[in-house]
C-alpha positions in Angstrom: -0.1 0.4 0.1 1.4 3.8 -1.0 1.1 6.2 1.2 -1.5 8.3 -0.8 -3.7 4.9 -0.5 -3.3 4.9 3.1 -4.1 8.6 3.3 -7.3 8.0 1.9 -8.2 5.3 3.8 -7.1 7.0 7.1 -9.4 10.2 6.0 -12.3 8.1 5.6 -12.1 7.0 9.3 -14.4 8.5 11.8 -13.0 11.3 13.8 -12.5 9.5 17.0 -11.0 6.5 15.4 -8.3 9.2 13.2 -7.6 10.6 16.9 -6.7 7.3 17.9 -4.6 6.6 14.7 -2.9 10.4 15.6 -2.3 9.4 19.0 -0.7 6.0 18.6 1.4 7.5 15.7 2.9 10.4 18.1 3.4 7.9 21.2 5.6 5.8 18.9 7.1 9.0 17.0 8.3 10.1 20.6 9.3 6.8 22.1 11.7 6.1 19.0 12.8 9.7 19.6 13.1 9.3 23.4 14.9 5.9 23.1 17.9 7.4 20.6 18.9 10.2 22.9 21.5 9.7 25.1 21.4 10.9 28.7 23.6 13.5 29.3 26.9 12.7 31.8 27.0 16.5 32.9 23.5 16.9 33.9 23.9 16.9 37.9 21.2 15.4 40.2 19.6 17.5 42.6 21.4 16.1 45.6 24.6 16.6 43.9 23.6 20.6 43.7 24.7 22.6 46.6 22.5 24.9 48.2 
C-alpha cells in the first residue's frame, strides 16, 4: 500500500478513530525519539547541587 492510498483510507475513518490513530503514531514517534537520545552524563542530580 502506498502512502497516498493509506491517507485516503485514513481520511474515511470516523473522527474518533482518526484521533486514536494520531495518538498512537505520535506515541510511537515519541518513544523512538526518546530512546535514541542518550542521557547526558554532565547533568547533575538534585542531590549533587550546592544549596
